[in-house]
N, C-alpha and C positions, 0 to 999 in steps of 0.2 A: 504494500500500500504506500501511497505517496506520503511525503513529509508535510504536505501543504493543506490537506483537507481536515478541518477541525473534527475530531472523532466523536464529539458529543453535540449533535446539531441543534438540540433544543435548550442548551445552556452554554452559550458561546462567549468566551472572553477574548479580548483582542490579542493578548500576549500569551503564548504557550510554546513549549519546546517538545518536538517529537523525538523519541528515542528509538524510532524505527531505524533499521540499518544494520551494519555488521556488529555482532556480539561474539565474544569467545563462547565456545560450547563444548560440552563433552557428555557422553553417556557414562553412567556409574552403575553398571549392572551388578557389580560386586558390593555396592554400597560402602565404598571405601571412605567416603567423605560424610561427615556429620555437620561440620560447620564450614563457613566460607574460607577460613584460613587453611583448611585442609584440601580445598579444591585446587589442585595443581595438575600439571600435565594436560593442559587443554589440547584436545585433538582436532577440533574443527573450528571453523568460523561459520556462523549461521547468519542468514539475512532475516532479521525480525521484521514483520510479524509472521513469517511463514514457518509452518511446523517442519520438524526435521524429516518427516516422512515425505515431504513434497520436494519436487525438483526445484521449485522456486527458492527454497531455503538454501540451496547450494550443497545440500547433503543427500537427500533422497534415500534415506535408509528406512525401509518398511519392516524391519525385523522387530522382534519383541525386546522392548527396553522399558524397565520399570522406573528408573530414576535418571534424570538428566539435570545438568547445571548450565546456567548462563552467567556471563559477567561482561560488564563494560564500564568504562569511565565516561564522564561527561563534565564539561565545564559549567559551573554554576556558583555564583557568589551567594553567601547567606543573605537572607531577606528579612526586613523588619517585621513582616507578617508571617504568613504560613507558606511553606513550600509543599505542594501536594504531588505525589507520585501515583499515576493512574495506570491500571492494566485493564484493557478492554475485555479480554477473556484469556484464561490460562487453563489448560486441561491437564491434570485434574486438581491435585492438591499442591498449593504453592506456598513457599516460605521465602520472604524477601528480606535481605539485609542491605543497608546502606552504610558504607564505611565500617563494616563488620558488626553493625548493630541490627538486631532483628527488629523490623518495623511493621511487618504484616504477615498474617497467615490467612489463607482462604482455601475453601474446598468448594468445588463446583466448576465444571468446565465451560459454562456458557454465559456467565454473568460477570459484570465488572467488580473491581474492588480498588480501594485507594489506601494510601498511607500518608500521614503527615510526617515528613522527614525533616522538619525545621530544626529539631533539637540535635540532629546528628551530622549536620553539614560541617565540612572542614572550612576553616577561615580562608585557606589559600585558594579555594575555588575549584579544585579538581576533585570530583566526587566519584565514588565507586559503588555500583549497584551489583548485587549478586542474587541470583534466583535459583532455588532448588525446586524441582517439580517431580512429584511422584504420580505415576499414572499406570496402574496395573492393567495390562492389556487383557487379562483374563477375568477381571472383576465385572461380573454381570449384574451386580447389585448397585451399580452407579448409573446415573442417567448418561447414556452414551449415544443415543440416536442410532444412526446408520453405521457407526464404527464397528468393524468386524473384530471378532475375538479369535478368529483363526489366522494363521500366518498369511494366507492369500485370501483376497476378497472373494466371497462366494455368494451365490444366489442374489439377494437384494441388499447385501451389506458391502461396505466399501473400505478403502484403506483408513487406518487409524490417524488420529490427530493428537499429538503429544505436545504439551507445553504451550508457549505463547502462540496465539493465532489471531489476535486482534491488536490494535495499536497500543504501544506503550508511550506515555507522554507525561510532561510535567507542566504545572502552572504555579505561579506565585500570586498569592492573594493577600488581602489586608488581614489584620488581626481579627476582624469580624467580617464575615462574608456570606454570600448566598450559597447555601449548600445544595438546594434542590428546588425545582419548580414542578407544579402539577396543574395542568389545564384540563378543565371539564366543560365541554360545550353543553349548553342548555337550550336546545332548539325551541322548545315550547314557549319559552319566555324571552327568547333572543338575548341571552346572557352568556357570558363566559365566566366559569368558575376559575379562580386563581388561588392556589395555595403556595405560599412562599415560606421556605424554612431557612433560617439563618443559623450560623454556628460560630464559635469562637468566643470572643469576650462580649457576652451579652450584657448590655447595660440599659439604663433608662434612656428615653428620648431617641430610640431607634425608629426610623420611618422608612417605608418603601414607597417608591413611585413606580407606577405601572402605566406605560404608554402602549397603545395598540393602534396600528394603522391598517387600512385597506389601500394598498398602493401608497399614494402620497396623501391620502385623506386620513387625518387623525380622528379615530373613533372614540378614544378614551384617554384621559390623562388624570389618573386617580392617585391619591396619597393616603396611606394607611399607617397607623401606629402599630408596631409589633407588640403583640401580647406574649410575653415570654420570648420564645425564639421563632414565632410564626405569625403570619397574617393569612387569613382565610376570608376571601371576599367574592361576591358575585358582581361582575362588571356589566352594567346594562348597555346594550347597543341600541342604536336608534332603529326601530322596526318600521320600515316604510309601509307595511300593511298590504301591499300589492304583490302578488306572486312574482311578476316579472322583475320587480325591483328587489324583492327579498332574495331571489335566486342569485343575484349578483354577489351576495355575501356567503352563499352556501357552498360547502365543499362536496364534490362528487367526482367520480372518475371522468365524467364528461366535462366538468368545470372545476378543476382543483384549486379553488380560491383559498389561499393562505393569508392569514392575518399576522403581520410581523409585530413583534413585541420587543420592548426594551424595559428591563426591570433594574432599578437602582436602589441601593441601600444607603441611607443617610443618617448622620449623627451630628446634630447641632450645626446644620448647614454644610457639612462636609460630605462629599460622596465617598463612601468606603468601598463600594463595589458596584460594578455595572455589567450586566450580561444581556446578550441578545438572544431572542427566542422566537418562536412562532406558534400559532395555534390555528384552529379552524372551527367554523360553525357547521356542525353536522350531527345528525342523530342516526343511530341504528336501533332497531327494535324488532320484535316479533308480534305480528297481529294475526291471530288464528293460524292459518297454514302458510303464511307468506312472510318473507323477509322484507323489512321496511328500511328504506334509506331516506332520510329527511321527510318522514311522514308519508311516503308513497311506496307502494309495492315495487320491488326492484328485483330483477332477475340476475342471479349470480352466474356469471360465466367465468369459471376459475380454471387454472391449470396448476397441476401439482409440480412444485419446484423443489428439488433436493438441495440446491445451493452449493454444488460442488463444481470445481474446475479441474481439468486433468493435470495441470502443472502445479496448482497451488492448493488443491483439496478444499477445505472449508473456507479458506481465506481467499477473497477475491484478488485477482492479480493487480487490480487498480480500482480507484474510485470510478473511473470511466467505465470499467467492466460492470460495476453495480448499476450504474445509470443505464447502460446498454441493455442489461437484463430486463429492467423495467420497460424500456422502450420496445424491446422485442415482444414481451408479453402483450402489450397494447397493440402492437402492429399485427399480431396474430388474431386479433379480435376479442381477446379476453379483457374483462374488466377487473380481474383480481387473480391472486395466486394463493394457493395453500402451501405455505412454507413447511415442508415436511420434515419432521424430526430434527429441527434446527432452530435455535434462537439466532436470528440473523443479525448481522452487523448493523448498528444504528444508521450507518450511512446508506444502506439499502432502504431502510424505512424513510429516511429523509427524501430520497429520490421518489419513492412511492407516494409520499405526501405531496411532493412538489409537482410531479407529473400526473398524478391521479391514478393510483392502482390500489384496489382493496387487498388487504392481507389478512389471512387466517394465521394466527401464531399458535404453534404446537409445541408442547413440552417434549424434548427428546426422551425416549424410553430407557428404562432399565429392563433387564430381561430375567430377573429373578425376584420373586416376592419375598420380602423379609421386612421386619421393622426398620432395619438400617436403610434399605432401599427406599421405603416410603418416607422416612425422615429426610433423606437426601433430596428426594423429589420435592417435598413440601418446601424445603428451604430454598432450593434453586428456582422453583416455579414462582415463589413469592418475590424473589429478587428480579426475575424476568418481568413480571407484571409491573413491579415498581419502576423498572427502567423504561418500559415501553408504553406505560399508561397514556401518555399525552399525545401519542402519534395518531392523527385522525385516520390514517390509512388502515389501522388495525380495527377490524369489525367483529371478530370472533376469536375466542380463546378455546383451544383444544387441549384437554388434560391428558388423555390416553388415546392410543391408536391401536385398533384391532386386538384389544385385550393383551397387548404386550406388557409384560411385567405383572399382569393379573390374570394368568391363564385359566384359572378355575372359577370364573365368575358364575357359571351355572350351578356350581356345587358348594362353593366356600363363601361363607358370609364375610369373612375378613377381607376377601378380595373385593366383594361388592362394597363393603364399607370404605375401602380405599378410594374407589372411583367416586362414590357419593361425597366423601370428605373433600377431595380435590375440587369437585364441582361446586360444593357449597362454599369452600374457601375462596374460590375464584369469584363467585358471585358476591361474596362479602368484600373482597378487595376491590372489585369493580362492578358496580351495579348498573353500569351503562351499556354493557355489551352482552350478547348471547354467549353461552358457554356450552360446549359439548363435553360430556363426561367421558365417553368412550366412543370413538368414531369408527364406523364400519359395520359393526354388528354388536350383539349382546349389550344393547343400550339399557341404562337405568335412568339416573338423573341426567337430563339433557334438555336443552332448549331447541335444538335442531336434531332431527334424526338423520344421521349420515349412513348411506348404504354403499358398500363396495361390491361391485359386480363386474367381473372381467369377461363376461360372455361377449365375444366379439361377433356373434351372429346378430345383425341388426333386426332380423325378423323375430327371433326369439326374444330379444330385448324389448321390442315393441309389444309383443304379446304379453310379456310379463308385467309391463307397467302401464300400458294403455288398455286398461281393462275396465269393464263395468262392474266387476266383482267388488265387494266391499274391501276397503284397505286392510282390514284385519285378516283377510284371506292371504294376502301377501306375507304378513308377519307370521301367521300360524302355519302355513302350508308350503309356500314356495321356497323360502329360505335361500335367497341368492347368496352365493359364496359358500353355501353349505353350512351356514351358521344361523341360529335364531337371531332375529333382528332386535327383539326386546326381551329382557329378562322377565321371569314370572314376577308379578306384582308391579310391573311398569308397562302397562299397555300403552299403545300409541294414543296420545291425548289430543291429537290434532295439530301437533307441532309441524313446522315446515319439514318437508322431506327433500333432501339434497343427495343426488348421486355423487358422492364425494370421491370415489375412485372408479374409473371405468376406462376402457380403451386399452392402453398399454401395447399398442401394435408395434412390433419390432420391424424396422427397416434399416439395415446396415448398408450404407452406400459404399463403404470402403472394404469391409472384411468379409462380406457374405454372411453366412449363418454359422460359421465354424465355431466361434468362441463367444458369440453374443446371445443375449437372452431377451425375451419379451413374453407377454401373455398370449399373443398370436403373432403371425409373421406375414409381411408382404415382401415380395421379391422385386418389384419394380416401382418406380416413382408413380406411375399411373395407378397401379393396384393399391398402393399406400394411400394416395389421395382419395381414390374412390371409396375405400373402406372408411376412411375418416369422415368423408361427406355423409355416408349412409348412417354411421353411428351418431353423428351430430344432428342429423335430421330427426332421428328418433328422440333424443333427449331434449332437443329444442322445442318439440311439439307435444311433449308429454305433460298434460296438465297436473299430474300428480306431483311433479318436481317443482320446487322453488328455485332450483339452480342445479349446476353440475360442476364437477372438477375432473378434467381430462388428465390421464397419466400418459406422458408427462412433458414438461417443458423442453428438456434436452437429454440426450444420451448421457448416461452416468456410468463410467467404467464399463463393466460387462453388460449393463443394460443398454440395449439399442432401441428402446421404445420411446425415444423423444421425438418431438416435432422438429427439433434442431439437433445437429450433431453436437458432440461434447464441446467443440470449439465455437459453438453458437452459429455455425453455418446452417442456413435453412435447407431442409431436405427437399422441399418443394417451394415454389415462390410464395412469399409471405402473403401476398394479396389473395392467393387461392386458399390458403389456410384460413385467413380472416373471413373470407366469404362463407366458408363452410362453418366456422365457429359461430357466426352470427346468422346462419341459415340464409345467406344472401342478403342479410340486413333488410328483410322485408317489412319488419315492424320495429317499433321502439322497444326499449327494455321494460316490457309490461306483460300482463297476463290477459287471457288464458294462454297457457303454455309459456314458453320463454321467448320464442321468436315472434 
């Protein structure tokens, strides 16, 4: 990733220092080192933030390694306020020392953490940071998503990611500063909820100023006194009352209007801290069997996106690559993505916010049920929701996928309890978005019923879902995917039904069929496009569905079932994919049906 894009796009300060770039690196398979002064004999140089398994790191070692170490120096003079060291994501357990002093410990491979290193900086201005990472490749009780536990990637799992895989950076702030912001759009009353949390030397007479703009038009300039270390206010926007005028302020994929914001912290006339941010006015909701965006029924046309790159694995090769992925999804006619088994880089969410792409965020799975696994998931999922709550692009949270990590839902109450617990926790942390407890089948607590069905015969698919039979027949008898769709005691209550995985047609333009995989296979460009058109015609016109999610965005290692090749080259012209995705765009995003 570049040194120039601010890694936390909704809390931006003018001055910061990227620590991406070359670091000293070594594996420690024998666990020789316990403390940084014992870390000697550095064997590699690694390009941060790329994982050592990736070619982009300069190492490309995909073997089993349980422990690794990083180290680098950086020039930085001590600061009168606080100096903060940030890690975007480190997989899995990290310990951080600065100048031989332990400053942070964190467990969880997908969420950020920080350390205040002010008290350990050297006066002469050259600082040393050392990082030890423990990441057991065989541990199935940790949230790992699609990272394989076998030596070679197999089936639907991919190469592992160890250690740093998102940006490392430093910022220097005042002794009292803004720690976090939280934006909540309130569509019904044309308000923006703003929660501001400060930290440091909290004293009397602290005020915050919040300015919000639509383009060059200043919408709000409000001042609040901090109570303790926080301010929690609703900022009223001027409601024009006429739909055409109201729509100018609303965020949607078709018109992704962002409201820019500036938040400053003041003490007795002095500005202590100033951050730039953004928010949006939009609502998501469920109304009977339909998904609602900004108060209107809205058809979901999603594509499943694994978020991997062949040369850099979970880390995007550049910020431009993240932007390009958003642009490609939209160019193929989709209005959203289901980010599958990955907590994506905030820069991707920034581009989805800015360019207009809906995102379903999904917790990476563990594959063993135990109290330890559930505790880890609860902690990391809570951190992910806290990090991403304010992004307008995120419209759905998904806690579990296909009963992974809770394989005995039909038989074991503890497994059902885990799904219900994460569902209710998520609804508690964020009451503004729908939540799926377990996507694909064996649903219990859920706001949307997701179905996974990889039958690639369009006629059978149409017969299964375009039926005059009661919906309960589908759940009780047909069992797409070979699993029951709802658990006993959780009948379908009229929630929206979304075909959240289907298709998966493999078409390998380069290697034939020898080493690649998909749920079905096409052998020519014409046959691939024809099958895609026929499948999309079915799901676009099925009134039972509130939306769909096609598998998948791009080829991913041994899976050749993407609409794009792994390097994001289209397999067929984008305009032909888009026409099929939208069923030739014969209608707006409305019902009945989707097209």
